[in-house]
Backbone as numpy.savetxt, mean C-alpha at the origin, in Angstrom:
# Nx Ny Nz CAx CAy CAz Cx Cy Cz
-68.81 -18.38 -69.69 -68.21 -19.55 -69.17 -66.70 -18.98 -68.83
-66.17 -18.49 -69.71 -64.77 -17.80 -69.96 -64.41 -17.09 -68.98
-65.52 -15.89 -68.46 -65.55 -15.12 -67.26 -65.32 -15.84 -66.05
-66.53 -16.69 -66.16 -66.06 -17.63 -64.86 -65.15 -18.13 -64.49
-64.32 -18.55 -65.77 -62.85 -19.18 -65.63 -61.76 -18.31 -65.22
-61.92 -17.03 -66.01 -60.90 -15.74 -65.52 -61.00 -15.46 -64.31
-62.35 -15.22 -63.70 -62.36 -14.88 -62.51 -61.70 -15.99 -61.23
-61.88 -17.33 -61.69 -61.54 -18.43 -60.73 -60.02 -18.51 -60.70
-59.70 -18.17 -62.05 -58.07 -18.36 -62.12 -57.45 -16.79 -61.41
-58.13 -15.91 -61.36 -57.78 -14.76 -60.66 -57.71 -15.04 -59.01
-58.55 -15.48 -58.49 -59.12 -16.04 -57.30 -57.78 -16.79 -56.95
-57.83 -17.80 -57.70 -56.56 -18.81 -57.27 -55.15 -18.23 -56.90
-54.96 -17.10 -58.02 -53.65 -16.77 -57.75 -53.43 -15.78 -56.52
-54.70 -15.12 -56.32 -54.47 -14.25 -55.15 -54.42 -15.00 -53.88
-55.12 -16.30 -53.80 -55.06 -17.14 -52.58 -53.72 -17.58 -52.48
-52.67 -18.38 -53.42 -51.57 -18.58 -53.44 -50.47 -17.64 -53.15
-50.63 -16.41 -53.61 -49.88 -15.33 -53.39 -50.22 -15.06 -51.79
-51.27 -14.98 -51.21 -51.44 -14.57 -49.82 -51.26 -15.61 -49.13
-51.09 -16.91 -49.36 -50.68 -18.11 -48.50 -48.75 -18.10 -48.48
-48.18 -17.58 -49.53 -46.94 -17.64 -49.53 -46.17 -16.21 -48.87
-46.99 -15.31 -48.97 -46.58 -14.02 -48.22 -45.94 -14.53 -46.73
-46.63 -15.06 -45.84 -46.28 -15.40 -44.59 -44.82 -16.27 -44.35
-44.86 -17.15 -45.42 -43.57 -18.17 -45.76 -42.49 -17.05 -46.00
-42.53 -16.33 -46.95 -41.30 -15.60 -47.48 -40.96 -14.49 -46.26
-41.76 -14.06 -45.57 -41.60 -13.23 -44.25 -41.03 -14.11 -43.17
-41.11 -15.25 -42.92 -40.70 -16.03 -42.12 -38.93 -16.72 -42.54
-39.02 -16.72 -43.77 -37.63 -17.19 -44.28 -36.78 -16.20 -44.72
-37.25 -14.71 -44.46 -36.04 -13.72 -44.67 -35.29 -13.51 -43.53
-34.23 -13.05 -43.54 -33.02 -13.13 -42.50 -33.43 -11.81 -41.50
-33.40 -11.81 -40.43 -33.71 -10.41 -39.45 -32.43 -9.68 -40.00
-32.68 -8.23 -39.63 -31.21 -7.77 -39.69 -30.27 -8.03 -38.38
-29.06 -7.75 -38.43 -28.25 -8.20 -37.46 -28.55 -7.05 -36.06
-28.20 -7.54 -35.00 -28.88 -6.79 -33.88 -27.78 -5.73 -33.56
-27.95 -4.73 -33.24 -27.02 -3.51 -32.77 -25.98 -3.79 -31.83
-24.80 -3.97 -31.90 -23.78 -4.13 -30.81 -24.22 -3.63 -29.55
-23.92 -4.51 -28.50 -23.99 -3.99 -27.40 -22.72 -3.31 -26.84
-23.03 -1.99 -26.14 -22.04 -1.65 -25.79 -21.22 -2.26 -24.17
-19.98 -2.43 -24.33 -19.49 -3.16 -23.13 -19.83 -2.50 -21.80
-20.02 -3.51 -20.81 -20.49 -3.17 -19.22 -19.52 -2.09 -18.45
-20.03 -1.31 -18.08 -19.15 -0.21 -17.24 -18.18 -1.11 -16.60
-16.83 -0.51 -16.45 -15.93 -1.36 -15.76 -16.26 -0.88 -13.98
-16.06 -1.88 -13.27 -16.30 -1.94 -11.95 -15.46 -0.91 -11.49
-16.13 -0.44 -10.48 -15.10 0.72 -9.60 -13.98 -0.04 -8.80
-12.74 0.39 -9.04 -11.61 -0.12 -8.07 -11.85 0.33 -6.86
-11.56 -0.69 -6.04 -11.45 -0.78 -4.47 -10.10 -0.66 -4.09
-8.96 -0.31 -4.91 -7.93 -0.45 -4.56 -7.38 0.96 -3.93
-6.27 1.08 -3.06 -5.99 2.07 -2.50 -5.69 3.19 -3.53
-5.34 4.57 -3.15 -4.99 5.57 -3.80 -3.38 5.46 -4.29
-2.64 4.51 -3.49 -1.25 4.55 -3.84 -0.97 4.01 -5.32
-1.51 3.11 -5.81 -1.16 2.58 -7.20 -0.10 1.79 -6.97
1.01 1.78 -7.73 2.36 0.61 -7.11 3.58 1.22 -8.06
4.74 0.90 -7.32 5.86 1.28 -8.12 6.32 2.71 -7.96
5.71 3.41 -6.85 6.12 4.52 -6.34 6.97 4.85 -5.37
8.14 6.12 -5.29 9.20 6.16 -4.54 8.64 7.63 -3.57
9.01 6.95 -2.30 8.61 8.01 -1.53 9.42 8.55 -0.57
9.31 9.60 0.02 10.16 10.04 1.39 9.29 10.96 2.35
9.99 10.51 3.64 9.29 11.03 4.61 10.19 11.05 5.79
9.43 10.94 7.06 9.96 10.36 8.23 8.78 9.76 9.53
9.76 8.79 10.02 9.23 7.77 10.73 9.97 7.88 12.06
9.03 6.99 12.99 9.69 7.15 14.46 9.16 5.36 14.50
10.27 4.53 15.15 9.80 2.97 15.29 9.20 3.13 16.92
8.70 1.80 17.09 8.24 1.56 18.47 9.33 1.46 19.35
10.25 0.81 19.23 11.39 0.43 20.09 12.09 1.57 20.38
12.59 1.58 21.84 13.54 2.78 22.18 14.48 2.19 23.27
15.69 2.16 22.68 16.72 1.39 23.40 17.47 2.28 23.98
17.67 1.50 25.30 18.52 2.57 26.15 19.86 2.69 25.42
20.31 3.93 25.85 21.77 4.45 25.43 22.80 3.35 25.59
23.41 2.91 24.66 24.47 1.52 24.84 25.25 2.00 25.85
26.00 3.38 25.98 26.97 3.67 26.78 26.41 3.96 28.27
25.32 3.90 28.78 24.79 3.57 29.91 24.47 5.08 30.46
23.84 6.00 29.49 23.27 7.15 29.50 22.09 6.89 29.92
21.38 7.40 30.73 19.87 7.34 31.09 18.83 7.41 29.88
18.97 8.43 28.93 18.16 9.00 28.20 17.80 7.42 27.15
17.00 7.48 26.15 16.78 6.09 25.29 16.77 6.87 23.69
17.10 6.26 23.07 17.00 6.33 21.62 16.55 5.84 20.60
15.44 6.12 20.26 14.45 5.08 18.94 15.03 5.07 17.51
14.62 4.25 16.92 14.68 4.30 15.61 14.04 5.14 15.01
14.58 6.56 14.64 13.88 7.31 14.09 14.74 8.14 13.34
13.81 9.14 11.87 15.11 9.74 11.30 14.01 9.95 9.84
14.93 10.30 8.90 14.61 10.17 7.53 13.89 8.89 6.89
12.97 8.82 6.17 12.51 7.52 5.65 12.54 7.62 4.11
12.66 6.47 3.76 12.75 6.38 2.21 11.81 4.74 1.88
10.71 5.07 0.72 9.58 3.86 0.85 9.65 3.56 -0.56
9.47 2.22 -1.00 9.59 1.95 -2.37 8.13 1.16 -2.12
7.06 1.69 -2.85 5.63 1.14 -2.75 5.30 0.51 -3.61
4.87 -0.88 -3.62 4.09 -1.85 -4.93 2.46 -1.86 -4.17
1.85 -2.67 -5.27 0.65 -3.14 -4.90 0.46 -3.92 -3.84
1.32 -4.89 -3.91 1.19 -5.64 -2.97 2.02 -5.58 -1.56
2.98 -4.97 -1.68 3.87 -4.69 -0.27 4.57 -3.49 -0.53
5.24 -3.17 0.72 6.25 -2.11 0.53 7.28 -2.06 1.17
8.38 -1.43 0.97 9.57 -1.35 1.77 10.07 -0.19 2.20
10.72 -0.11 3.43 11.15 0.73 4.12 12.15 0.82 4.60
12.95 2.01 4.63 14.27 2.09 4.98 14.42 3.50 5.65
15.04 3.54 6.86 15.02 4.93 7.90 16.37 5.20 8.02
16.63 6.29 8.06 18.44 6.78 8.56 18.44 7.94 9.57
18.90 8.09 10.73 18.90 9.20 11.87 20.38 9.11 12.13
20.56 10.61 12.29 22.11 10.80 12.86 22.04 12.15 13.73
22.58 11.90 14.95 22.77 12.75 15.85 24.47 12.81 16.30
24.53 14.20 16.69 26.20 14.61 16.93 26.13 15.74 17.82
26.88 15.65 19.17 26.82 16.71 19.91 28.33 16.75 20.59
28.87 17.67 20.76 30.17 18.21 21.43 30.03 19.31 22.20
30.76 18.96 23.39 30.99 20.04 24.22 32.28 20.04 25.35
33.04 21.03 25.46 34.00 21.09 26.17 35.19 20.16 25.75
35.38 20.01 24.29 36.36 18.77 23.89 35.57 17.64 24.08
34.47 17.03 24.78 33.87 15.81 24.47 32.70 15.82 23.40
32.38 14.66 22.78 31.45 14.81 21.68 31.05 13.35 21.65
29.42 13.18 21.38 28.83 12.07 21.31 28.44 12.00 19.99
28.21 10.88 19.38 27.58 10.63 17.98 26.38 9.25 18.28
25.21 9.63 17.65 24.45 8.43 17.62 24.13 8.52 15.98
24.12 7.05 15.50 23.73 6.72 14.24 22.48 5.79 14.34
21.52 5.87 13.63 20.45 4.70 13.52 20.06 4.47 12.19
20.01 3.28 11.86 19.54 2.60 10.78 18.33 1.68 10.62
17.60 1.19 10.00 16.50 0.41 9.91 15.84 -0.13 8.64
15.66 -1.07 8.50 15.06 -1.68 7.28 13.70 -2.45 7.51
12.46 -2.11 6.80 11.32 -3.05 7.20 10.67 -3.48 5.81
9.85 -4.58 5.99 8.95 -4.93 4.69 7.41 -5.02 5.51
6.76 -4.65 4.60 5.16 -4.88 4.91 4.43 -5.09 3.91
3.47 -6.40 4.09 2.65 -6.96 3.21 1.18 -6.39 3.40
0.59 -5.87 2.34 -0.62 -5.36 2.40 -1.82 -6.16 2.64
-2.06 -6.36 3.54 -3.08 -7.52 4.05 -4.57 -7.04 3.34
-4.99 -5.77 3.78 -6.29 -5.41 3.48 -5.95 -3.96 2.84
-7.04 -3.52 1.47 -6.51 -2.24 1.01 -8.12 -1.62 0.78
-8.06 -0.30 1.25 -9.35 0.46 0.79 -9.34 1.30 -0.11
-10.28 2.09 -0.17 -9.89 3.40 -1.36 -9.00 4.12 -1.17
-8.76 4.72 0.04 -7.74 5.59 0.41 -6.79 5.28 1.65
-6.87 3.88 1.83 -5.92 3.35 3.39 -5.79 2.09 2.86
-4.61 1.46 3.37 -4.22 0.01 3.50 -3.81 -0.42 5.01
-3.74 -1.81 5.04 -3.63 -2.34 6.47 -2.44 -3.30 6.13
-1.20 -3.42 6.70 0.01 -4.15 6.46 0.33 -4.97 7.86
0.93 -6.13 7.53 1.57 -6.97 8.42 2.78 -7.08 8.16
4.17 -7.05 8.96 5.45 -7.14 8.72 6.16 -6.90 9.80
7.43 -6.17 9.58 8.43 -5.82 10.57 9.46 -5.29 10.04
10.34 -4.96 10.93 11.86 -4.46 10.55 12.69 -4.69 11.54
13.91 -4.41 11.06 15.10 -4.76 12.11 16.15 -3.42 12.04
16.45 -3.10 13.20 17.14 -1.56 13.19 18.79 -1.73 13.94
19.24 -0.59 13.74 20.69 -0.75 14.62 20.74 0.65 15.03
21.25 0.92 16.42 21.82 2.09 16.89 23.38 1.62 17.39
23.85 2.80 16.78 25.54 2.79 17.19 25.77 4.15 17.90
26.35 4.11 19.02 26.59 5.24 19.87 28.30 5.20 20.27
28.52 6.28 19.91 30.15 6.57 20.42 30.08 7.72 21.31
31.12 7.86 21.86 31.39 9.45 22.78 32.85 9.33 23.26
33.27 10.39 22.79 34.85 10.43 22.86 35.41 10.63 24.59
34.36 11.23 25.19 34.53 11.34 26.54 34.93 10.55 27.27
33.81 9.22 27.00 33.76 8.13 27.75 34.75 7.02 27.22
35.18 7.45 26.12 36.38 6.53 25.66 35.97 5.28 25.07
34.64 5.19 24.49 34.01 3.88 23.98 33.15 4.15 23.15
31.99 2.84 22.80 31.32 2.78 21.64 30.62 1.46 21.84
29.07 1.37 21.55 28.49 0.65 21.67 27.36 0.57 20.66
26.81 -0.90 20.59 25.61 -0.85 19.44 24.53 -1.61 20.06
23.31 -1.36 19.81 22.39 -1.95 20.10 21.39 -2.41 19.01
20.64 -3.14 19.22 19.95 -3.95 17.81 18.11 -3.93 18.19
17.14 -3.90 17.27 15.90 -3.67 17.57 15.23 -4.64 16.46
14.32 -5.46 16.89 13.21 -6.26 16.31 12.01 -5.64 16.32
11.34 -5.81 15.59 10.16 -4.91 15.61 8.87 -5.77 14.49
8.33 -6.82 14.89 7.18 -7.40 14.33 5.88 -6.35 14.53
5.07 -6.55 13.51 3.74 -5.69 14.00 2.88 -5.44 12.64
2.05 -4.80 13.03 1.20 -3.96 11.94 1.44 -2.87 11.65
0.90 -2.26 10.47 1.03 -0.67 10.04 -0.24 -0.41 9.21
-0.97 0.82 9.74 -1.83 1.49 8.84 -1.34 2.44 8.25
-1.83 3.01 6.90 -1.60 4.04 6.21 -2.78 4.46 5.54
-2.99 5.93 5.82 -4.22 6.77 5.38 -3.36 7.68 4.05
-4.12 7.52 3.27 -3.68 8.52 1.95 -4.68 9.94 2.00
-4.27 10.88 2.49 -4.79 11.85 2.15 -5.17 12.49 1.09
-4.11 12.08 0.02 -4.13 12.28 -1.51 -3.08 11.41 -2.20
-3.61 11.32 -3.53 -2.74 10.33 -3.74 -0.89 10.19 -3.57
-0.33 11.44 -3.16 0.84 11.61 -2.96 1.36 11.57 -1.64
0.34 11.84 -0.42 0.90 12.02 0.91 -0.12 11.12 1.69
0.82 10.31 2.51 0.02 9.35 3.32 0.85 9.56 4.86
-0.45 9.24 5.86 0.05 9.35 7.50 0.24 7.82 7.59
1.45 7.31 8.58 1.15 6.09 8.63 1.21 5.95 10.48
0.97 4.81 10.94 1.15 4.35 12.35 1.22 2.98 12.57
2.16 2.46 13.43 2.29 1.15 13.64 1.73 0.50 15.09
1.55 -0.66 15.28 1.59 -1.36 16.35 2.34 -2.65 16.55
2.80 -2.89 17.51 3.38 -4.47 17.64 4.51 -4.56 18.62
5.45 -5.64 18.95 6.31 -5.89 19.70 7.90 -5.11 19.20
8.45 -4.77 20.19 9.65 -4.26 20.12 10.52 -4.90 21.14
11.64 -5.52 20.30 12.66 -6.27 21.19 14.21 -5.54 20.75
14.77 -5.31 22.01 15.93 -4.49 21.88 16.94 -4.84 22.88
18.21 -5.22 22.22 19.27 -5.87 22.88 20.49 -5.20 22.46
21.61 -5.43 23.36 23.14 -4.96 22.41 24.14 -5.25 23.40
25.39 -4.97 22.99 26.55 -5.13 23.67 26.82 -4.08 24.95
27.68 -4.14 25.48 28.57 -3.30 26.70 27.18 -3.06 27.71
26.88 -4.51 28.23 25.89 -4.06 29.26 24.58 -3.48 29.07
24.27 -3.33 27.69 22.86 -2.81 27.41 21.85 -3.63 27.96
20.85 -3.09 28.17 19.70 -3.90 28.68 18.82 -4.84 27.41
18.39 -5.72 27.70 17.38 -6.65 26.73 15.90 -6.24 27.22
15.39 -5.53 26.21 13.97 -4.86 26.58 13.12 -5.55 25.50
11.87 -6.05 26.19 10.39 -6.75 25.46 9.40 -5.80 25.56
8.61 -5.04 24.51 7.68 -4.41 24.71 6.65 -4.72 23.77
5.33 -4.29 24.19 4.12 -4.43 23.18 3.73 -2.88 23.20
3.80 -1.95 22.18 3.58 -0.69 21.77 3.04 -0.20 20.78
2.35 0.80 20.92 1.61 1.49 19.74 1.98 2.92 19.52
1.68 3.78 18.59 2.05 4.90 18.20 0.81 5.76 18.24
1.31 7.12 19.16 0.19 7.82 19.27 0.06 8.93 18.46
-0.56 9.99 18.61 -0.64 11.02 17.52 0.47 11.61 16.92
1.25 11.86 18.27 2.50 12.80 17.87 3.75 11.99 17.21
3.43 10.44 17.29 4.50 9.79 16.74 3.98 9.47 15.22
3.05 9.65 14.84 2.51 9.46 13.07 3.80 9.82 12.22
4.11 8.72 11.22 4.84 9.24 10.59 4.62 9.44 9.05
4.85 10.39 8.24 4.16 10.43 7.04 5.59 10.34 5.86
4.53 10.31 4.71 5.57 9.96 3.36 4.69 10.54 2.07
5.74 11.18 1.48 5.39 12.05 0.35 5.87 11.12 -0.99
4.88 10.64 -1.64 5.38 10.21 -2.98 5.42 10.78 -4.08
6.16 10.35 -5.20 6.50 10.93 -6.10 5.85 10.21 -7.45
5.00 10.55 -8.17 4.20 9.86 -9.07 4.34 10.41 -10.33
């Protein structure tokens, strides 16, 4: 009888332990999951230029004003270029100077212009901007004994392609309106730059 009670007790304890084991397994706190690595950063679609860069180069504008002194040649806004480049826009200044003298007579042309461009679209290594500029041409000739001033307004669009982060080629298309004093003609034209008129800029980064 005692053996039967002992066996029954052992069997009962074994059954209780087996029944409690799953409950203890469910109540135990699972170990914390390993931290997930952050997702890779999306590839940037901005152009190679970045922002806040200073650049120098050369550029020729669309407008070609007739010489204010009545000479048959025309003088465009062309010369050395200074560019301040930002992610959303860039500013441009251009300055050109010519002086010639012969047999006591001399002639001088000074060209100056400023322009601003808003980056409407940006790619991996290029951008497309809208904006425009205003320029001034001052001409004087001692032989003729007079001087004159011509102005140009040029709204339009500009495209730049970055061959490297530091070097860009640019070209533009738009309207050119030129006018001036001293009987200088008023000219309105729609023009675009061809290959030989591309500008270039080197950026110091």
